[in-house]
Structures are given as C-alpha cells and as structure tokens.
C-alpha positions as CSV (number, residue, x, y, z in Angstrom):
1,X,55.7,47.2,4.2
2,X,54.7,50.1,1.9
3,X,50.9,50.1,1.0
4,X,49.6,52.2,-2.0
5,X,45.8,52.4,-1.3
6,X,43.5,51.3,-4.1
7,X,40.9,53.8,-5.5
8,X,38.3,51.9,-3.8
9,X,39.9,52.2,-0.2
10,X,40.5,55.9,-0.6
11,X,36.9,56.5,-1.7
12,X,35.8,54.3,1.2
13,X,38.0,56.4,3.6
14,X,36.3,59.5,2.5
15,X,32.7,58.2,2.8
16,X,33.6,56.4,6.0
17,X,34.8,59.7,7.5
18,X,31.8,61.6,6.5
19,X,29.5,58.9,7.9
20,X,31.7,58.9,11.3
21,X,31.6,62.9,11.4
22,X,27.8,62.7,11.2
23,X,27.6,60.2,14.0
24,X,29.7,62.4,16.2
25,X,27.9,65.7,15.4
26,X,24.3,64.5,15.1
27,X,24.8,61.7,17.7
28,X,25.9,63.9,20.4
29,X,22.9,66.2,19.8
30,X,20.3,63.5,19.7
31,X,21.6,61.4,22.7
32,X,21.9,64.5,24.7
33,X,18.1,65.4,24.2
34,X,16.9,61.8,24.5
35,X,15.3,61.9,21.1
36,X,13.4,58.7,20.6
37,X,14.5,56.4,17.8
38,X,17.8,58.3,17.7
39,X,19.6,55.0,16.5
40,X,17.3,55.1,13.6
41,X,17.8,58.6,12.6
42,X,21.7,58.0,12.7
43,X,21.1,54.9,10.5
44,X,19.0,57.0,8.1
45,X,21.8,59.7,7.9
46,X,24.3,56.9,7.1
47,X,22.1,55.5,4.5
48,X,21.7,58.9,2.9
49,X,25.6,59.6,2.7
50,X,25.9,56.0,1.0
51,X,23.3,56.4,-1.4
52,X,24.0,59.8,-2.3
53,X,27.6,59.2,-2.8
54,X,26.6,56.2,-5.2
55,X,25.7,58.8,-7.7
56,X,29.1,60.2,-7.8
57,X,31.3,57.1,-7.4
58,X,29.8,53.9,-9.1
59,X,32.4,51.3,-8.0
60,X,31.2,48.1,-6.1
61,X,32.6,47.7,-2.7
62,X,32.8,51.1,-1.4
63,X,29.8,50.7,0.9
64,X,31.1,47.8,3.1
65,X,34.5,49.3,3.2
66,X,33.0,52.9,4.3
67,X,31.0,50.9,6.9
68,X,34.0,49.1,8.2
69,X,35.9,52.3,8.5
70,X,33.0,54.3,10.1
71,X,32.5,51.5,12.6
72,X,36.2,51.3,13.5
73,X,36.3,55.0,13.9
74,X,33.7,54.7,16.7
75,X,36.8,54.5,19.0
76,X,36.9,58.1,18.5
77,X,33.6,58.5,20.5
78,X,33.7,60.1,23.8
79,X,31.8,57.1,25.2
80,X,33.3,53.9,25.9
81,X,33.9,51.5,22.8
82,X,31.1,49.1,22.4
83,X,30.6,46.5,19.8
84,X,27.0,47.1,19.4
85,X,27.0,50.3,17.3
86,X,30.2,49.2,15.5
87,X,28.4,45.8,14.3
88,X,25.3,47.6,13.4
89,X,27.0,50.0,11.0
90,X,29.1,47.5,9.3
91,X,26.2,45.2,8.9
92,X,24.0,48.1,7.7
93,X,26.5,49.0,5.1
94,X,27.1,45.4,4.1
95,X,23.2,44.9,3.5
96,X,23.0,47.9,1.4
97,X,26.0,46.6,-0.6
98,X,24.7,43.3,-1.2
99,X,21.1,44.6,-2.2
100,X,22.4,47.2,-4.7
101,X,24.9,44.6,-6.3
102,X,21.9,42.5,-6.9
103,X,19.2,44.9,-7.8
104,X,21.3,47.6,-9.3
105,X,21.9,51.4,-8.6
106,X,18.2,52.0,-9.1
107,X,15.0,52.9,-6.9
108,X,14.5,49.1,-6.2
109,X,18.1,48.6,-5.1
110,X,18.3,51.6,-3.0
111,X,15.0,51.2,-1.5
112,X,15.2,47.6,-0.7
113,X,18.7,48.0,0.7
114,X,17.8,50.9,2.8
115,X,14.9,49.0,4.2
116,X,17.0,45.9,5.2
117,X,19.7,48.1,6.5
118,X,17.3,50.0,8.7
119,X,15.3,46.8,9.9
120,X,18.8,45.5,11.1
121,X,18.4,47.9,14.0
122,X,15.4,45.9,15.3
123,X,17.0,42.4,14.4
124,X,20.1,43.4,16.2
125,X,18.4,44.7,19.3
126,X,16.5,41.3,19.5
127,X,19.5,39.2,19.1
128,X,21.5,41.5,21.6
129,X,18.8,40.9,24.4
130,X,19.1,37.1,23.6
131,X,22.9,37.1,23.8
132,X,23.0,39.2,27.0
133,X,20.3,37.4,28.9
134,X,20.1,34.1,27.1
135,X,16.9,32.5,25.6
136,X,15.2,32.9,29.1
137,X,14.5,36.4,27.9
138,X,12.3,34.8,25.2
139,X,10.5,32.7,27.8
140,X,9.8,35.8,29.7
141,X,8.5,37.7,26.6
142,X,6.3,34.8,25.6
143,X,5.0,34.2,29.0
144,X,3.9,37.9,29.3
145,X,2.2,37.7,25.7
146,X,0.4,34.7,26.9
147,X,-0.7,36.3,30.3
148,X,-1.9,39.6,28.2
149,X,-3.9,37.1,25.9
150,X,-5.6,35.5,29.0
151,X,-6.5,38.9,30.4
152,X,-7.8,40.2,27.1
153,X,-9.9,37.1,26.7
154,X,-8.9,36.4,23.0
155,X,-7.1,33.4,21.7
156,X,-5.6,34.6,18.7
157,X,-1.7,34.8,18.7
158,X,-0.4,38.1,19.7
159,X,3.1,36.9,20.0
160,X,4.7,38.4,17.0
161,X,2.4,41.3,16.5
162,X,4.5,43.9,18.5
163,X,7.7,43.1,16.8
164,X,6.0,43.0,13.2
165,X,4.5,46.5,14.0
166,X,8.1,47.8,14.9
167,X,9.4,46.1,11.8
168,X,7.0,48.0,9.6
169,X,7.8,51.2,11.4
170,X,11.7,50.6,10.7
171,X,10.7,49.8,7.1
172,X,9.1,53.0,6.6
173,X,12.4,54.9,8.1
174,X,14.3,53.0,5.6
175,X,12.1,53.9,2.7
176,X,12.2,57.7,3.5
177,X,16.0,57.6,4.0
178,X,16.4,56.0,0.5
179,X,14.3,58.7,-1.2
180,X,16.3,61.4,0.5
181,X,19.4,59.9,-0.3
182,X,18.3,59.5,-4.0
183,X,17.2,63.2,-4.2
184,X,20.6,64.2,-2.7
185,X,22.6,62.1,-5.1
186,X,20.6,63.7,-8.0
187,X,21.0,67.2,-6.7
188,X,24.9,66.7,-6.5
189,X,24.8,65.8,-10.1
190,X,23.0,68.9,-11.2
191,X,24.6,71.5,-9.1
192,X,27.4,72.4,-6.8
193,X,26.3,73.8,-3.3
194,X,28.7,75.9,-1.7
195,X,27.1,76.7,1.7
196,X,29.4,77.6,4.7
197,X,28.4,77.1,8.3
198,X,29.3,79.4,11.1
199,X,31.8,78.2,13.7
200,X,28.9,78.4,16.5
201,X,27.2,75.5,14.7
202,X,30.1,73.2,15.1
203,X,30.6,70.5,17.5
204,X,34.0,70.4,19.1
205,X,36.6,68.0,17.4
206,X,37.3,65.1,19.7
207,X,40.8,64.3,20.1
208,X,41.8,60.8,19.5
209,X,41.9,58.9,22.8
210,X,45.0,57.6,24.3
211,X,44.9,54.2,25.8
212,X,44.2,54.2,29.6
213,X,46.3,51.0,29.9
214,X,49.1,49.0,28.4
215,X,47.6,46.7,26.0
216,X,48.6,43.1,26.4
217,X,48.0,40.0,24.1
218,X,47.9,37.8,27.4
219,X,45.1,39.9,28.8
220,X,43.2,39.8,25.6
221,X,43.5,35.9,25.8
222,X,42.5,35.8,29.3
223,X,39.7,37.9,28.8
224,X,38.2,35.8,26.2
225,X,38.8,32.8,28.4
226,X,37.0,34.5,31.4
227,X,34.1,35.5,29.2
228,X,33.4,32.1,27.6
229,X,34.1,30.5,31.0
230,X,31.5,32.7,32.6
231,X,28.9,31.7,30.0
232,X,29.6,28.0,30.5
233,X,29.5,28.3,34.0
234,X,26.4,30.2,34.2
235,X,24.7,27.6,32.0
236,X,26.1,24.2,33.6
237,X,26.3,25.2,37.3
238,X,24.2,26.2,40.4
239,X,23.8,29.8,41.7
240,X,26.3,29.3,44.4
241,X,29.1,28.7,41.9
242,X,28.3,31.2,39.0
243,X,27.5,34.3,41.5
244,X,31.0,34.3,43.0
245,X,32.6,33.6,39.6
246,X,31.0,36.5,37.8
247,X,31.6,38.8,40.9
248,X,35.4,37.8,40.8
249,X,35.9,38.4,37.0
250,X,33.7,41.6,37.1
251,X,35.8,42.9,40.0
252,X,39.1,41.9,37.9
253,X,37.9,43.8,34.8
254,X,36.8,46.8,36.7
255,X,40.1,47.0,38.4
256,X,42.1,46.8,35.1
257,X,39.6,48.6,32.9
258,X,38.0,51.9,34.4
259,X,35.6,52.2,31.5
260,X,34.1,48.6,32.6
261,X,32.9,50.5,35.7
262,X,31.0,52.9,33.6
263,X,29.0,50.2,31.9
264,X,27.4,49.1,35.2
265,X,27.3,52.3,37.1
266,X,24.6,53.6,34.7
267,X,21.3,53.9,36.6
268,X,19.5,52.6,33.5
269,X,21.5,49.3,34.0
270,X,20.3,48.8,37.5
271,X,16.7,49.7,36.4
272,X,16.7,47.1,33.8
273,X,18.3,44.8,36.3
274,X,15.5,45.2,38.7
275,X,12.6,45.2,35.9
276,X,13.9,42.0,34.3
277,X,14.2,40.2,37.6
278,X,10.7,41.1,38.6
279,X,9.3,40.2,35.3
280,X,11.0,36.8,35.5
281,X,9.6,36.2,39.0
282,X,6.1,37.3,37.9
283,X,6.1,35.1,34.7
284,X,7.5,32.0,36.6
285,X,5.0,32.4,39.5
286,X,2.3,32.2,37.0
287,X,3.2,29.1,35.5
288,X,4.9,27.3,38.3
289,X,2.6,27.0,41.4
290,X,5.0,25.1,43.5
291,X,6.2,26.3,46.8
292,X,9.5,27.3,45.4
293,X,8.3,28.8,42.2
294,X,9.0,32.4,43.3
295,X,12.7,31.3,44.3
296,X,13.2,29.6,40.8
297,X,12.0,32.9,39.2
298,X,14.2,35.1,41.5
299,X,17.4,33.0,40.6
300,X,16.5,32.8,36.9
301,X,16.0,36.5,36.9
302,X,19.5,37.1,38.7
303,X,21.1,34.6,36.4
304,X,19.9,36.5,33.4
305,X,21.3,39.6,34.5
306,X,24.7,38.0,35.6
307,X,25.0,36.7,32.0
308,X,24.4,40.3,30.9
309,X,27.0,41.5,33.2
310,X,29.4,39.0,31.6
311,X,28.7,39.8,28.1
312,X,28.5,43.7,28.5
313,X,31.8,44.1,30.5
314,X,33.4,41.2,28.5
315,X,32.8,43.1,25.0
316,X,33.8,46.4,26.6
317,X,37.1,45.2,27.9
318,X,37.6,43.1,24.7
319,X,37.3,46.4,22.8
320,X,40.1,47.9,24.8
321,X,42.5,45.1,24.3
322,X,41.7,44.9,20.3
323,X,42.9,48.4,20.1
324,X,46.3,46.9,20.7
325,X,48.8,48.0,18.0
326,X,50.0,44.4,17.7
327,X,46.3,43.5,16.7
328,X,46.1,46.4,14.4
329,X,49.3,45.6,12.7
330,X,48.1,42.0,12.2
331,X,45.7,43.5,9.4
332,X,48.9,44.7,7.7
333,X,49.6,41.1,6.9
334,X,46.3,39.9,5.6
335,X,44.0,40.8,2.8
336,X,43.0,43.7,4.8
337,X,46.4,45.4,4.7
338,X,45.1,48.6,3.4
339,X,42.6,49.1,6.1
340,X,45.2,50.6,8.6
341,X,46.5,53.1,6.0
342,X,42.8,53.9,5.2
343,X,42.0,54.5,8.7
344,X,44.9,56.9,9.1
345,X,43.6,59.0,6.2
346,X,40.2,59.0,7.8
347,X,41.5,60.2,11.0
348,X,43.3,63.0,9.2
349,X,40.1,64.1,7.5
350,X,37.6,63.7,10.4
351,X,38.2,67.3,11.8
352,X,37.7,68.7,8.4
353,X,34.3,67.1,8.0
354,X,33.2,67.7,11.3
355,X,33.7,71.3,10.9
356,X,31.4,70.8,7.4
357,X,28.7,69.4,9.1
358,X,26.1,71.7,10.7
359,X,24.0,71.1,13.9
360,X,20.9,68.8,13.7
361,X,18.5,71.8,13.8
362,X,20.3,73.4,10.6
363,X,20.4,70.0,8.8
364,X,16.6,69.7,9.2
365,X,15.8,72.8,7.4
366,X,17.1,71.6,4.3
367,X,18.7,68.2,4.3
368,X,19.1,67.9,0.5
369,X,21.2,70.9,0.2
370,X,23.1,70.3,3.5
371,X,24.2,66.7,2.5
372,X,25.0,68.0,-1.1
373,X,27.4,70.3,0.2
374,X,29.0,67.8,2.5
375,X,29.3,65.3,-0.4
376,X,30.8,67.7,-2.7
377,X,33.4,68.4,-0.1
378,X,34.1,64.9,0.1
379,X,34.7,64.7,-3.6
380,X,37.3,67.6,-3.1
381,X,38.9,65.6,-0.3
382,X,39.1,62.5,-2.7
383,X,41.0,64.6,-5.2
384,X,43.3,65.9,-2.6
385,X,44.0,62.4,-1.1
386,X,44.9,61.0,-4.6
387,X,47.4,63.9,-5.2
388,X,49.1,63.0,-1.8
389,X,49.0,59.3,-2.5
390,X,50.8,60.1,-5.8
391,X,53.3,62.2,-4.1
392,X,54.2,59.7,-1.4
393,X,57.7,58.7,-1.0
394,X,58.9,55.2,-1.0
395,X,61.0,53.4,1.5
396,X,62.9,50.1,1.0
397,X,64.8,48.6,3.8
398,X,67.3,45.9,2.7
399,X,67.5,43.6,5.6
400,X,69.9,40.7,6.5
401,X,72.2,39.4,9.0
402,X,75.8,40.5,9.5
403,X,78.1,40.1,6.5
404,X,75.2,38.8,4.3
405,X,75.9,41.1,1.5
406,X,73.9,44.0,2.0
407,X,76.4,46.5,0.8
408,X,77.1,44.4,-2.2
409,X,73.4,44.3,-3.0
410,X,73.4,48.1,-3.1
411,X,76.3,48.2,-5.3
412,X,74.6,46.1,-7.9
413,X,71.7,48.3,-7.7
414,X,74.0,51.3,-8.4
415,X,75.0,49.8,-11.6
416,X,71.6,49.5,-12.7
417,X,70.8,53.0,-11.9
418,X,73.8,54.4,-13.6
419,X,72.9,52.4,-16.8
420,X,69.5,53.9,-16.8
421,X,70.7,57.5,-15.9
422,X,68.6,57.7,-12.8
423,X,69.6,60.3,-10.3
424,X,71.0,58.6,-7.2
425,X,72.9,59.8,-4.2
426,X,73.9,59.0,-0.5
427,X,76.4,57.1,1.2
428,X,77.8,53.5,1.2
429,X,79.7,52.2,4.0
430,X,82.6,50.1,3.1
431,X,84.6,47.7,5.6
432,X,88.3,48.0,6.0
433,X,90.2,44.9,6.7
434,X,93.7,44.1,8.1
435,X,94.8,40.5,8.3
436,X,91.1,39.6,7.7
437,X,90.2,41.6,10.8
438,X,87.6,44.6,10.3
439,X,89.4,47.5,11.5
440,X,87.1,50.2,10.5
441,X,84.7,51.6,8.0
442,X,84.8,54.4,5.2
443,X,82.2,56.3,3.7
444,X,81.7,56.6,-0.1
445,X,79.9,59.6,-1.5
446,X,77.8,57.6,-4.2
447,X,77.6,60.7,-6.5
448,X,81.1,62.1,-6.3
449,X,83.0,59.0,-5.5
450,X,84.8,60.5,-2.4
451,X,85.7,58.5,0.6
452,X,86.4,59.5,4.3
453,X,87.1,57.5,7.5
454,X,84.1,57.1,9.6
455,X,84.7,54.3,12.2
456,X,88.1,53.2,13.7
457,X,88.6,50.1,15.7
458,X,89.9,51.0,19.3
459,X,89.8,54.1,21.3
460,X,90.5,57.5,19.9
461,X,90.8,60.5,22.4
462,X,87.9,63.0,21.9
463,X,85.8,60.7,19.7
464,X,82.4,59.1,20.7
465,X,82.2,55.2,20.6
466,X,80.0,52.6,19.1
467,X,80.5,49.2,20.5
468,X,84.3,48.6,19.7
469,X,84.7,51.4,17.2
470,X,85.5,55.2,17.6
471,X,83.5,57.6,15.6
472,X,85.5,60.1,13.7
473,X,83.9,63.5,13.5
474,X,85.0,64.4,10.1
475,X,83.5,61.3,8.7
476,X,80.2,62.1,10.7
477,X,80.3,65.5,9.2
478,X,80.8,64.2,5.7
479,X,78.1,61.9,5.7
480,X,75.6,64.1,7.0
481,X,76.5,66.7,4.3
482,X,76.2,64.1,1.6
483,X,72.9,62.9,2.7
484,X,71.6,66.3,3.1
485,X,72.5,67.2,-0.4
486,X,71.1,64.1,-1.7
487,X,67.6,64.9,0.0
488,X,67.4,67.9,-2.2
489,X,69.0,66.8,-5.3
490,X,68.4,63.2,-6.1
491,X,65.4,60.9,-6.9
492,X,66.9,58.0,-5.1
493,X,68.7,58.3,-1.6
494,X,70.8,55.5,-0.3
495,X,71.7,55.1,3.4
496,X,73.9,52.0,4.0
497,X,74.4,50.4,7.4
498,X,71.7,52.1,9.6
499,X,71.5,50.5,13.0
500,X,72.4,50.9,16.8
501,X,73.8,54.3,16.3
502,X,70.7,55.7,14.9
503,X,68.5,54.1,17.5
504,X,70.5,56.1,19.9
505,X,69.7,59.3,18.2
506,X,73.3,59.5,16.7
507,X,74.8,58.9,13.1
508,X,72.4,59.9,10.6
509,X,69.4,60.2,12.9
510,X,68.5,63.7,11.9
511,X,68.4,62.8,8.2
512,X,66.2,59.8,9.0
513,X,63.6,62.1,10.9
514,X,63.3,63.9,7.5
515,X,62.4,60.8,5.4
516,X,58.7,61.0,5.8
517,X,58.8,64.7,4.9
518,X,60.2,64.2,1.5
519,X,58.0,63.6,-1.6
520,X,58.6,62.0,-4.8
521,X,61.7,60.3,-3.6
522,X,62.7,56.6,-2.9
523,X,64.8,55.7,-0.1
524,X,67.0,52.5,0.1
525,X,68.1,52.0,3.5
526,X,70.2,48.8,4.6
527,X,69.9,47.6,8.3
528,X,70.7,44.3,10.1
529,X,67.4,42.4,10.7
530,X,67.7,42.7,14.4
531,X,67.4,46.5,14.1
532,X,64.6,46.7,11.4
533,X,61.4,46.5,13.8
534,X,63.0,49.2,16.1
535,X,64.0,51.5,13.4
536,X,60.5,51.3,11.9
537,X,58.8,52.1,15.2
538,X,61.4,55.0,15.9
539,X,61.1,56.8,12.7
540,X,57.5,55.9,12.0
541,X,58.2,53.9,8.7
542,X,55.0,51.8,8.7
543,X,54.9,52.1,4.7
544,X,58.4,50.8,4.5
545,X,58.8,47.5,2.4
546,X,61.3,45.2,3.9
547,X,63.5,43.4,1.3
548,X,65.3,40.4,2.6
549,X,68.7,40.0,1.2
550,X,68.4,36.1,1.3
551,X,65.1,36.1,-0.7
552,X,65.4,38.9,-3.3
553,X,68.0,39.2,-6.1
554,X,69.2,42.8,-7.3
555,X,67.8,42.0,-10.8
556,X,64.4,41.1,-9.4
557,X,64.2,44.1,-7.3
558,X,65.1,46.5,-10.0
559,X,62.1,45.3,-12.2
560,X,59.8,47.7,-10.3
561,X,61.8,50.8,-11.6
C-alpha cells in the first residue's frame, strides 16, 4: 500500500536519525573508555537534540515519534539488540513530549521534562533489577541497609537515602541538559553554523546487520511461551525442577541464537552472578539462624540469577524474532503504518548524519555550536526529504481473480483519462476467443490503438511457452517498445495482466524493474490476486496500493485524480 508520510513523521525521521547517529558516534567512544554515567551523558545528548529542534519545528508529537524511530534504530548497533536502551530512549522522549505539551515550550516545560526524562534512567535501572532478579533483590537490598544501620548504631531510616541521592544527581544532569538544549535552540534561530569536520574525526558507518537466522513466527511464539513458563516454574516449583528447565531453554536459545551466548559469556555477568549469590547468602544467614539458613540463602541467590538468565536471554532472542519482516509489515496495517517508511528514510539518512557528528572530544569544546551545525543539517535534510516525497511515483495494483473484469476496469479508467486529457500510455492485454474458448491474447497500444498478437494457444516452433500458450516474439518486442516509450512520455503508465511470466523474469520484467526509478508518474498494473504478494516482494513495491476489483468501482477510483 502506498503511504505518503505526514510532515510529523518526516521530521521525526530526521530527528530520530540525528539522535541515533549521536548514540552510535558518542556511545562507541564513551563505552570503550568506560566513562562513568555514560548512559546519562547519551540521554543528555538526546535531550539537547530534542529541545533544540523544538525551536525550529513546533508541532506536537515529534518527540515521541523521534524516540520511537531512534529506539528501533538501535538494531544498527554493533552490539546485540537489547530492549533496555530501546525502552529507555522511547520513554525519555515520551516523558519530554508529555511535559512540554502540558507546560508549554518554555523554560519550565523543557527543564521539568528533561529532569523526568533523565530520572527515568534510574527508575528503569531499579525496575530492571526487580524484573530480572525478582522481588528477592529488594529483600537483599533492604537486608543490607538494616545490617548497615545496625553496624553504624543509628536507628534512622537509611533505606531510601542512596536512591534519593542518585535521583538528585540525575535531576541535575537533566537541568544542565535542558539549559544546553535551550541555548542551542536559540543559537540556531540567530545564526547558521557551517562548520565542517575532518574525516579523521568520523566513526565508521555501521552497515545494516543481516539476520543471522531465518525468522519464524513459530519460534517467536515458542520463545514467549518458554520465557513465561520459566518465570512461572521459577516461582512455583523447587530447585530440582527449575534448574534443569532453565538449563534446557538456555541451551536451546544459545544453539539457535548465537547472540544469546554473548549475553552470558561476558565476565561481568558471572561476576554479578557470584556477587548477588554471596550477598543473598549473607543476608539470609543474618536473619535466618536455623541450620539450613545458608542453604536457603544459596538457593535463593541461584534462583535470582537463573531468573535473570531467563529474562536476559529471553529478551535478547525475542528482539531477533521481532525483526521478522512479517512482524514489521504488520505495522503497515495499523495506525503505525507510516513507521516502516519513516524508518527507511532514517536508515538512508544515517550515514550522512554520522559523518556530520564529530568525536566526543571535539563536541565538548563548543557543544552549542556543534549541535547547532548538526540541527541545521537536519533542517536541510528535511527539505530534501520533502522534495523526494513530492516527487515519488505512485503504484496501483488492480487485483482480482481470473476473468473477474480487471481489463474492463482499465478500459473504464481510460475513458475518464481521455475525457480529462490526461496523458496515458501502456498496453492492454485482450483475450481472443474461438467458440467460447480462449485461444490467445492481443496487445493493444493504448496511445496509438495498434494491436499485435502476443500469446497463441498451443505449440509454435521457436517460441517460448507460458503454461498452454506460446509467446510470439513480435508481440513481446512490441509490448516492450510501447512500455519503454510510455515510461518516458506519459503521466500514467498502464501494464495489463502482469503475473507468472514476470515472476519468471520474462515478459515485462525489465520494464517493471524501472518502476521505482521513475518520478512524477502513476503506474496502474493489473494482476491476478494469487500473484500480487510475490510481485510486490520481487519488484520491491512496498508503497503499492492494492485495488481489489470486487470492492472498488472505477468511478470511485478516479475521484482521487
């Protein structure tokens, strides 16, 4: 189905791509150097981009759309796809969107929204620990705080003090980010910055990852069931049941998804495994003085870690299967139908924005000017995308069963085009009958009215065949010549009866390959319904609009011209 992107989605595509490019360029630098609070720094950069762009583009709804696009573009990361950063990016954008919508595009709205977005990093971190390890991790934390109070000798409540201190620190990060974003936005309005950056400061462009496996909706469903089953078994059964279950499903995941092995082969994972287990044993032994207190603590610690294995590996493999084209195409039939097209624009724009972003050291020297330059480049990219959007060709596939009236539908359209003096060319395939039996097909040149024999029932020496018909060379050459001329000359190009021959790289296949290259043209193609999906896939016509012959009248169809 053809999808014309709205202005908001085009802008969100540009903003989301700038944000994703910054994550790739700055993220690589910060993570490689093990910089503390690197997640907060990346969030701050995202906030600066969103707030500064708000001074150029004032529509509501751009922030959350840009966050969604940036989150999905995390699949471009060289590391395994993980839900954590993707959820964080989208939620931060959504919080900023909601706050600015309520308080307005002013200091209060931007600063409060930035504080909430930055604070989400801490909230999500706490929630993720609870999600991965269960509420037992809260018991361990509470127990440690109580032990600390006992050792110190004070009886005031220290339980929330460390978290509150961190929350204040995150909030300060948010305030600084908002101020930098506001300054950058104002600088954009005052002047145009045209700095260029040397190629030595670039991070290499990451090529789009190819799937390591063949996607499967069956595996997607199975993985969800195994993950949910693991959580239930861990909660309701004894260790001698959940240990083998987790080992089995982890082995299955690692065998099918190589990236799952990366998740648990990291030394940090095993260090945390040992640390949490020892802490759990220590806390349980302090409050449970029975003979089996240590054993209970050990089992509880291992159970928490096994839950983490199920969650971490489960989310990792789900991320792989959710990249299934069938899942992505599902969005095309929902209210998010513009999302896949916006993502395609983002992937096309990503290399350009990566090349526009300097390394982290350069950005630190003058962040306002640096981000101003990037945002101005984003404005230029927006204008370019709008021009491309306006010049995009349209494809209509008139679909129906054999003998349902597709060619008659086309002839009705031709009467309308002639009446409106619309330039139309191409071919119509007309059946030839003998005693009510189809004995062949003639090609009609729509513009000139000439006819040439194309298909003849039976065998003809020297001619290729398609099913029970022989293909006459003069008809094939005639049709190709007519269509080639129509591609150059006419506003509307009609190609009647595309199907099995073109799927086998015959017939008009060379002409069909040029459809996406054309600009400012409309293509009306007829095809039997059993071939439509294959034709769309083969010739990459994702934007094509399917016109079902039994549901649309010609007079209704022409209303859009």
